[in-house]
Residue, then its C-alpha position, 0 to 999 in steps of 0.5 A: m500500500r502506497i500513499a503520495i502526499v503533496h503539501e499544497d502550502r509548500c508546493h510553489s510550481r512558479k518558483c521551481g522548475t517542476e522537477c517532480i514532473i521532469y525527473c519522474p521516470r513514469v512521466r518520461t515513458g509517457d504516463e501522466t503520473v505527475s501533473l499540475d492542477e488549475k492552481g499550479k499544485a502537483v498531483i500524483s497518481e498513486e496507482m501509477c506511482v512506482g515509489c522511486g522517491i525521485c520527486v521527493k528528493k528533487c522537490p526544492f521545497d520538500a512538498i512531496d512525501i511518498i510513503l509505503l504502508p503495510e497491507e494492514l493499513e490499506y483502508p484508512t478511516h478518513r482521508y481528506g482527498p487525493n494526495r492529502f492526509a490519511l488517518y487510520g484508527l480512532p480513539i475509544p471514549v469510555t465512560g468512567k475513564v479518562t482516555g489520553i491520546l499521545g503523539p506528535n502534532g499534525i498526526g490526526k488527533t484533531t481529525s479523530v475528535q472531529i469524527l467522534s464528535g460528528q463534525v466529520t463523517p469518515n469516508l474510508g478513503i473513498f472520495d468519488e462517492v459519499s460513504g454511507w454509515d452502513a459501510i462505516l458500521k460494517k467496517y467497525t462491526g465487532t469492535e469496541l467502537f461499534d456501539y458509539l458509532q451507531v449512536l453517532s450515525r443517528g446524530e445523537v452524540k453531543a460533544s464539548v470541545k476545548p480547542q488547542y489554541i485558546d488565543f482565538i477565543p477573544k477574536v470570536f467573543s467580546g465581553t467579560v469572563a462571567d458573560l462567556l461562562q454564563t452562556t456555557d452553564e448547561r449542567g448547573a456546575l459552573n460555580d464548582y468549576i469557578d472555585a476549582l479553577a480559581l476564576t473568581p478574581i477575573l470574572s469581571q474582566n474582559i476576555n481580551t485582557l486575560s493572560g494565557g493562563e487565565l484564558q486557558r482556565v476559562a476555556l476549560a471551565a466553559a468546556l466542562s460546564r456544557e451538557a455533552d455525551f463526551y468531552f474532548l480537551d486539547e492541551i489543557t496545560p499550556f501557560l498553566d503552572i503546576y498548581q493549576r495543572m494539578a487542579a485542572a487534572e482533578t476537575i477532569r477526573n471528577l467529571a470522567r466518573i460520569r462522562p467519557c473524557v478524551i484528552v490530548e496532552h504533551d505534559l507527560a507528568i500530567l498525562d500519567m497522573l490523569a489518564d486511565t488508558v492512552h492511545i499512541a498516535y504515530g506516523k508522519p505529521a501532515v502525511f498519515g497518522v495511525i491511532t493504536r488500540p488503548k494501552g495502560v497509561r504507564v505502558g503506553i507512555n514508556q512504549y512511546l518514549e521507546g519508539f517501539l510498539p511490541e503488540e503491533n511490532v512497529r518501530f515508529r522512531e529510530y531513537q529512544v527518548t531517555f531521561e539522563k541522570r548525568t545532567h544533575d551531576k556537579g561536574a567540573e568547576r565553571e567560571v561565573l558568567v553573570e552575577i544576578p544582583a539583589m533587586k526589587k521591582a514593585y507594581d500597583r498590586f505586586s512586588l518582586e524581590v530577587l535575592g541575587g545569585e550567579i549563573l555559570a558558563g555552560e549551564v542550563v538553569g531552570i526557573v520554577g514557581a507558580n503563575g503570577i509570582g514574578k518569573s516573567t518579571l525576572a526574565k524582563l529585568i535580566a533582559g533589560v526590558e524593564k528596570p528594577d526599582v532597587g538594584s541594577m542589572e548592569t552587565t556587559v554580557r550580551i542577552a537574548y530573550k524569548p518572551q512568554y507570548i509570541k505574536g506572528d503578525s508579520s507577512d515575512t517568511v520564516e527564512f527571511y526572519l531568521r536571515q535578518i537575525t543571523r549571518a550563519f543561516d547557510s552554515a552547516y552548524y546552523q542547519h544541523e543544530i538549529i534548523e533541522p532539530l526544530t524541524l523548520t525546513p518545511i516551513l521556511q517559505s511560510p509567512l509568519d502570520t500563517l503559522s500555528g502556535g507550535e510552529l511559531q514557538r519553534v521559530a521564536i526559539a530559533g530566533c532567540l538562539s540565533q542571536q550572538a549572546d552570552l545569556y539566553v532567557l526563554d520564557e515557556p518555550s514548551a508551550h504548544l510543542d509535542v513530546e518529541q519536540r520538547m525532547k529535541m529542545t532539551r538537546i538543542f539547549r545543552h549543545h548550544v552552551e556546552g563547553k562555551p562561555a554562555a548559559i541558558l535560563v529556562i522558565d517552564h512548568d513542564i516538570y519533566l522538561v525542567d528535570m531533563i534540561s536543568e543543572r541547577l534551579l532558581v526557585f520562586d516562593g511567595e503569594p501569587g499576584v501579591r508578592g514573589t521572592a526569587r531564590g537560588p540558583f540551587e543544586m538540582r536536588e535542593g531546588m526541587n525539594a524546596f519547590l515540590s514541598q510547596l506543591g505537596v507532590t513527590f516524584r519517583r523514577d520507574i525502571s525506564g528512568r522516567p520521572r513519575i508523580n506518586k499517587p497522593d497518600s500512597y506508601l511511597d508518597r508518605e515515605q518520601k514526605s516523612s524523609g523530606e525527599y520529594y525529588y526522588r529517593g537517594s537510591d533512585e539517583e544512584 
């Protein structure tokens, strides 16, 4: 089974020499295997294609993929059209359980939810005629999905969906938070969600004035308040701190006892704690996606990280994602790169105190703490975006800064934007260390204002690291990135400063990411929205113990080395708390 994909947004026949047609061996023999449609986009006949791959290699814009699939995947669940994305399999909503979907962006997770919610009728890969529900139900006869699809075919399924990109909400709704939430209160449970998600202080605020974290919690409360047969929640954690993530997870768990919940989440710590089962989604983003049968959450996450599915006998990734412990070793003595002085900054309702510390050359320092406690303010003070009231951040060190919220409001292409920042764009080092790991090659010709949230985040990271700087400050770089992109980001950061007179400061709420990427921690405490104090940097164990003790959460490592949150009041949880070891036990780190 062979499928041919043409990415229309990358296909620019007017800018190339139509290499896909000129070099195709079947076209040379007289067959019309590759042609151009009325829009000037390439069209490939899958029946005539021999899978030589010449067009894939010759296309200057990487707009073509030819994929050979196993015979088991001959009939897709849904396909968007000739030379378009194909989805195989569907997740299974189960009452009383939270079902997770784990996989990269662009792999069909949203498509599967559109099918389950009745927005899209699966076509079984048939485009020239409308697929009736009889054919669809026949295919799924005897499967766990049959009963659900039968109800769906009668139009009796109502779904509540929390979208992935919450920044679109202010564009379609104007008014206060209370006005928006009142329109969604179909179950009479709104007040409970307002309390659980701490929304009372912002009820009178206009939607267009909210921060990312506030908007995320409002979107979640709105989705959970609706009367629905199943709930789909696409990325609940971006811009939420670990406290808010735990509260959101508990709220979803309570709803799942009476209604099926399906979540897509890239924060493995929250997914591990929240989901009962997980479907792994694999394939090639924007080309094809396969959704597996449900697996136990621990087994599923470990198989995903390993890149191998034993039951299916499929290896979908050439490398394993490993959690290295050596990062936290002290290693050799390093020179002090920059001194962070004691500083104070006060606003009308908030004050920040920085106790001061040292950043060493060649290290990555994680910054952790609740939302509204001053982390982004510290980043702005270090970057010189804002000035302290007391103290002075005067330094000769060159600083590059990526803010928390990114705007893609320019029509410039990604390549033009990056070339403006660095002269090293064409160098082998830049291509191998920045462009390729961040998967930017396919979108280099795309305008910034057409990018998705995840694509824009990767461009912003590249833009920050492209600058000639000694200290790089990145505020929430993991937002909207999938698991594999986050793992690649950890390696990029390490390689960027390892053995060099440079350092990186990373503010993030993904505990797994912070655990993997950091050598030391800067910890915030205080009262969110009122006052904050920045302490450190500390060695990893001391810093994480201080942070996790505030949260009341303990961590352990499983056999694979992956960090896992202990269940509250479990034996391990009580044992670690009694010994003061919130961040693994000593034996876990040996």
